[in-house]
matplotlib code that plots the C-alpha trace (Angstrom):
import matplotlib.pyplot as plt

x = [-140.9, -141.9, -139.0, -140.0, -142.9, -142.4, -140.0, -142.1, -144.8, -142.4, -141.2, -144.6, -146.4, -145.2, -147.2, -148.2, -149.5, -151.3, -153.1, -153.8, -155.1, -157.6, -158.6, -159.6, -161.1, -163.1, -164.5, -167.6, -168.6, -168.1, -170.3, -172.9, -173.2, -173.2, -176.4, -178.0, -177.7, -179.3, -181.5, -183.1, -181.6, -182.6, -179.9, -181.1, -180.8, -179.0, -176.5, -176.0, -175.6, -173.1, -171.1, -170.8, -170.5, -168.3, -166.7, -166.1, -165.2, -164.2, -161.9, -161.3, -160.3, -157.8, -156.0, -155.5, -154.1, -152.1, -150.7, -149.3, -148.8, -146.8, -144.2, -143.9, -140.3, -139.6, -138.8, -136.5, -134.7, -134.1, -132.7, -130.8, -132.1, -133.4, -129.8, -129.3, -132.6, -132.0, -128.5, -130.2, -131.2, -134.9, -137.1, -138.7, -141.8, -140.9, -140.1, -143.0, -145.8, -144.8, -144.9, -148.4, -149.5, -148.5, -149.9, -153.0, -152.7, -152.4, -155.1, -157.8, -158.5, -158.9, -161.1, -163.4, -163.9, -164.7, -166.9, -168.7, -169.3, -170.6, -173.0, -174.4, -175.3, -176.7, -179.0, -180.0, -178.2, -178.9, -176.0, -176.3, -175.7, -172.8, -171.3, -171.6, -169.8, -167.0, -166.6, -166.7, -164.1, -161.8, -162.0, -160.8, -158.3, -156.5, -156.8, -155.8, -152.7, -151.3, -151.4, -149.8, -147.3, -146.3, -146.1, -143.5, -141.4, -141.1, -140.9, -139.8, -143.1, -145.4, -147.7, -148.3, -148.8, -151.1, -153.3, -153.6, -154.6, -157.5, -159.0, -158.6, -159.0, -160.9, -163.3, -163.5, -163.0, -164.3, -167.5, -168.6, -167.3, -169.4, -166.3, -163.7, -165.8, -164.6, -161.1, -161.9, -160.9, -163.7, -166.5, -165.1, -165.7, -169.3, -170.2, -169.3, -171.1, -174.1, -174.3, -174.5, -177.1, -178.8, -181.9, -180.2, -177.6, -179.4, -177.7, -174.3, -176.3, -176.5, -174.1, -172.7, -170.9, -172.2, -170.9, -168.9, -167.0, -166.1, -164.6, -162.7, -161.8, -160.5, -158.8, -157.0, -155.6, -154.3, -152.2, -151.1, -149.6, -148.6, -146.0, -145.6, -144.1, -142.1, -140.8, -139.8, -137.6, -136.3, -134.9, -134.3, -130.8, -130.4, -128.1]
y = [-90.4, -87.5, -88.2, -91.8, -91.1, -88.3, -91.2, -93.8, -91.8, -91.0, -94.4, -96.0, -93.2, -94.2, -93.1, -96.2, -97.3, -94.5, -94.9, -98.5, -97.1, -94.6, -96.8, -99.5, -97.2, -95.5, -98.7, -99.2, -95.5, -96.0, -99.2, -97.5, -94.4, -96.7, -98.8, -95.5, -94.1, -97.2, -97.3, -94.0, -92.6, -96.0, -98.5, -102.5, -103.4, -106.7, -104.9, -102.6, -105.7, -107.1, -104.2, -103.6, -107.3, -108.6, -105.3, -103.1, -105.3, -108.6, -106.9, -103.3, -102.8, -105.6, -105.2, -101.6, -101.9, -104.9, -102.8, -100.2, -101.6, -104.8, -102.3, -100.3, -102.2, -103.8, -100.3, -99.5, -103.2, -102.8, -98.8, -100.0, -97.6, -99.6, -100.7, -96.6, -96.2, -99.5, -97.7, -94.3, -93.9, -95.2, -97.3, -100.1, -99.1, -95.6, -96.8, -99.4, -96.7, -94.3, -97.2, -98.3, -94.7, -93.8, -97.2, -95.9, -92.1, -93.4, -95.9, -94.4, -91.4, -92.8, -95.8, -93.4, -91.0, -93.9, -95.5, -92.2, -91.8, -95.1, -95.1, -91.8, -92.7, -96.2, -94.5, -91.7, -89.2, -90.6, -90.0, -92.3, -95.9, -93.8, -92.6, -96.2, -98.1, -95.2, -96.1, -99.8, -99.5, -97.1, -100.0, -102.6, -100.4, -99.8, -103.5, -104.6, -102.1, -103.7, -107.2, -106.3, -104.4, -107.2, -109.3, -107.2, -107.0, -110.8, -112.0, -110.8, -112.5, -110.5, -109.7, -113.6, -114.4, -111.3, -112.6, -116.0, -115.2, -112.8, -115.1, -118.4, -117.0, -113.9, -114.7, -118.5, -119.9, -116.8, -117.0, -120.6, -121.1, -118.9, -119.1, -117.4, -114.6, -113.4, -113.2, -111.7, -108.4, -108.2, -109.5, -106.7, -104.1, -105.3, -105.4, -102.1, -100.8, -102.8, -101.9, -98.2, -98.5, -101.6, -100.9, -99.5, -102.2, -105.1, -107.2, -107.1, -108.1, -112.0, -113.9, -110.5, -110.6, -108.1, -104.6, -104.4, -107.8, -105.9, -102.9, -104.9, -107.7, -104.7, -102.9, -106.0, -107.0, -103.6, -103.5, -107.3, -106.6, -103.5, -105.0, -108.0, -105.5, -103.5, -107.2, -108.1, -105.0, -105.8, -109.3, -108.8, -109.2, -105.6, -105.4]
z = [34.8, 32.4, 30.4, 29.9, 29.0, 26.4, 25.3, 25.3, 23.2, 20.6, 20.1, 19.9, 17.7, 14.5, 11.3, 10.2, 13.6, 14.2, 10.8, 11.5, 14.8, 13.5, 10.7, 13.2, 15.7, 12.8, 11.3, 13.3, 13.1, 9.3, 9.1, 11.2, 9.4, 6.1, 7.7, 8.8, 5.2, 3.7, 6.4, 5.7, 9.3, 11.5, 12.2, 12.6, 16.0, 15.3, 13.6, 16.5, 19.0, 16.6, 16.2, 20.1, 21.0, 18.4, 16.4, 19.1, 22.2, 20.4, 17.8, 17.7, 21.4, 21.8, 18.3, 19.2, 22.5, 21.5, 18.5, 21.0, 24.3, 23.2, 21.7, 24.7, 25.7, 22.0, 21.1, 24.0, 23.5, 19.7, 19.8, 23.4, 25.3, 28.0, 29.4, 30.2, 31.9, 34.2, 35.2, 36.5, 40.0, 39.0, 40.7, 38.1, 39.0, 37.7, 34.3, 33.7, 34.9, 32.3, 29.6, 30.6, 30.5, 27.2, 26.0, 27.2, 26.5, 22.5, 22.5, 24.4, 22.3, 18.9, 20.5, 22.8, 19.8, 17.3, 19.9, 20.8, 17.0, 16.2, 19.2, 18.5, 15.0, 16.1, 19.0, 17.1, 19.4, 22.5, 24.8, 27.5, 25.9, 24.0, 27.3, 29.1, 26.3, 26.5, 30.1, 29.5, 26.5, 28.8, 31.5, 29.1, 27.3, 30.7, 31.5, 28.3, 28.2, 31.6, 30.2, 27.0, 28.3, 30.5, 27.6, 25.6, 28.8, 28.6, 25.2, 21.9, 20.4, 22.8, 19.5, 18.9, 22.5, 22.9, 19.9, 20.8, 24.4, 22.9, 20.6, 22.6, 26.1, 25.6, 22.7, 22.8, 26.5, 27.8, 25.8, 26.7, 30.2, 32.7, 35.6, 32.9, 32.3, 36.1, 34.5, 31.3, 30.3, 27.7, 30.3, 32.3, 29.4, 28.6, 32.4, 33.0, 29.7, 30.7, 34.3, 33.3, 30.8, 31.0, 29.0, 25.6, 26.1, 26.9, 24.4, 26.7, 29.5, 28.4, 30.6, 31.9, 35.3, 38.0, 37.7, 40.9, 40.3, 36.7, 38.5, 41.2, 38.4, 36.1, 38.7, 39.9, 36.6, 36.1, 39.2, 39.0, 35.6, 36.5, 39.2, 37.2, 34.8, 37.3, 38.8, 35.2, 34.8, 38.0, 36.9, 33.2, 31.8, 30.2, 27.0]

ax = plt.figure().add_subplot(projection="3d")
ax.plot(x, y, z, "-o")
ax.set_aspect("equal")
plt.show()
C-alpha cells in the first residue's frame, strides 16, 4: 500500500495543480486580510458570514478536493499502470485506500492552513472558532475525497460529474430541501464547525443538522464510497 500511496502522491502533485490549490486555499485569507486592512483591524460580520458559508465551505473546499480526488485513477489509467497494480496479489481495497489517503494528504494541509489564517484574522486571534471550522473542513475534505475518488474510478468525465454534484446537489437542493441536508457533505462540514463553537459560528447554525448526525453521516459517506471504489476496481475492465 505504501508504494501505491507514493505513486498516487507523485501523480496528483503536478505543479499547476498544487499552484491552483494553494491559490484557492489562500483566497479567503487574502480577502479577510484586505477587509481588515481597510476596516482598520476589524472585519465586517456579514463579510465573515459570506466567506465561511459561501466561499470556504461552498466553493473552496469542494473545488480543491475535486481537483485532486477525481484524478486519483485517471492518471493511472492514462499511464497504463493500473493494469500492473491489478495483476499484483493485492486486495482491491489496498489500492483504493492509498488513493483516498493521497487525496486527503494533498488537499487537507492547504485547506486547513488557509482556513486557520482566515479565521484568525476575522476573529482577531480567537483560536476556538478557527479550530472549530478547521475540524469541519477536515471532515468535509475526507468525505468529499471519498466521493470524488469513486467518481474518478467510474468515469473519465469525473470532473464534470463532480461539479454538477456540488453545485446542484450540495449548493442548490441541500440549500432548499431540509431532508437532503442529512445527505450533504457541505451540511456535515457546517454542522461539525457549528457544533464545536455555537457562539462565534452562529451564522452556520441556521438550518444546521445535529452535530452527532453530521459525524455519523460523514463517516458513513466516507466508508460507503470507499467500498464502492474498491468494488469498482474489482469489476472494472483494466487495459
